[in-house]
N, C-alpha and C positions, 0 to 999 in steps of 0.2 A: 500655821506653824512658822515659828520664827527661828532664825538661824543665829547661832552664837557668832560673836565677832571673830573673824579669822578662819571660820570653818568653810570648807568648799561648798559651793552650791551644787544641787543635783544636776544641773546642766553641765558642770565642769567634769563630772565623773566619766570614766571611759565607757564606751557603749558595751552592752552585753554581748557575749559571743553569739555568732549566728546559730540559728536553730535549723531544724529540718526544713527542706525546701528552699533554702537560701542558695543562691548561685555562688560557686566558689570563685575566688579571684583569678584562677587560671583554668585553661582548658584541660580536660582529662586526656591522658596519653592514648593514642589509638591502639586498639587491641586486635582489630581484624587483620588477618594475614600474617601476624607476628610469628606464629608457630610454623607456618608454611615457609617463611624465609629462613628460620633456624634450620629446619630439616633440609632445605635446599642447600644452605651453606655447608651443613655436615656432609651431604651427599657429594658436593663438589670437592670438598677436602678429602673424602674417602677415595673418590675416583682419582684424584691427583696422586695420592699416596700409592694406590694400586698401580698406576701407570709407572711411577718412579721405581717401585720395587720390582714390578714385572720387567721393566727395561733392564734393571740391574741384574736380575736373575738370568734373563736372556743373554746379556753380555757375558756373564760368568760362564754359562754353559758353552757359549761360542768360544770363549777363551780356552776352556779345557779341551774342547774338540780340536781346535786349531793347534794347541800345544802337542796333543797326542799325534796328530798328523805330521807335525814338524819332526817329532822324535822318530817316528816311523821312517820318514824320508831320510833323516840323518843316518839311522841304522842301516837302511837299505843301501845307501851310498857307501858307507864304510865297509860293510860286509861284501858288497859287490866288488868294490875296489880290491879287497883282500883276495877273494876268489879269482878275480881277473888276473891279478899279479901272480898268484900261484899257477894258474892255468897257462900263462904265457912264460913261465919260468923267470919272472922278474922278482927273484927272492928278496933282493934288497928293498924293493918297494913294499913287498908284503911285510917285511921285518919292521919297516918304519910305521906300519899301522898297528903294531903290537903295543900293549900297555907297558909302562915302565917296569913293572914287576917281572913280566916275562922277558923283557930285554936284559934285566939284571941276571935272570936265571940262565940265560942262553945267549951266547954271542951270535953275531950275525952270520959268521962262518958256520957255527954249529947248527944254527937254524936252517941255513941253506942246504947243508949236508943232509940233515934229517928229512926235510920236506921234499928234497929231490928224489929220495928213495920211496916216497909215498905215491899212491896213484894220483894222477892229475885229474882235476875237476874239469869236465867239459861243459857242463851246464848246471845251473842252480836256480832255485826260486826261494826268495827270502820272505818270511812271514812278518807279522806285526810284533813290535817290542812288547815284552812283558815288563810293565813298569815297576812291579814289586821287586824283581831281582835283576833287572836289566839283561834279560836274555832274549835271543831272537832265534826262532826255529828256521831251519833251511833244509830244503830237499835238494840233494846234489846227485849228479850222475858223473861217474868216473870214466876214463878212457876205456876201461875194461868192460863197460856196460853196467857194472854194478851200481846200485843206487843206495843212498844212505839218508837217514834223517839225522841232521846235526843240530846241536844247540850251541849257539855262539854266545859266550858271555862277553858283555861289553863293560867298559869302565870309562869314566869321563876324565879326560886330561885336565889336571889342575890348572895348567897355564892357559890353554886355549878353550877349554870347555867342550871340545869335540869328543865324540866317542872314539874309543880304541878297542881293538880286539884283545880280549884278556883271557880267552880260553875257547876251545872247540872240543866238543865231545858228542858222541852219537853212536848209532848202530846201523849195520847194513840191513837193508830190507830183504826179508825172505830168507835169511841165513841163520836161523836159530835164535838163541837168546841174545840180548843186547851185548854188543862187543864194542869197546872203545876203538875208534879208528883214527882218532886225533888226540892231541895233547889237551890238557886242561890246566 
């Protein structure tokens, strides 16, 4: 076989593509343990997410409980100060613990005149704040020995954020149907 002038020789042609059984020019990527590492990574990520969310949830529950306890403490202090002032006839101090609406409706002198005619509280026990309507139950005993269950309505002062007494209503225990013994 003779070649024409200018034609490439068969030795100049590119080699044929490798066939079966030929060693590739690179090593094959490892496959053993690959799925185990993926699942291990997903497990660690899931655990980290669970810990973060669990810690956040625990912190939120703790915050709600702490806030409720703080509100109960504030309400107990205000209501206690109010009953203490009435019981010791410091009507000016009791008047200062009233909300602005009640102070507009009744002067300090009118308040002192009215509450001085009511039975004095000798002891009381304040319950927990109802957060939906800001009321606090209180069991009181008067100098006459009569007892009453009162519901004290609270309001929050716009300037200080402190609770104020904004109404007291209730009934005498063991004396028939509910009777209002205080103003509201």
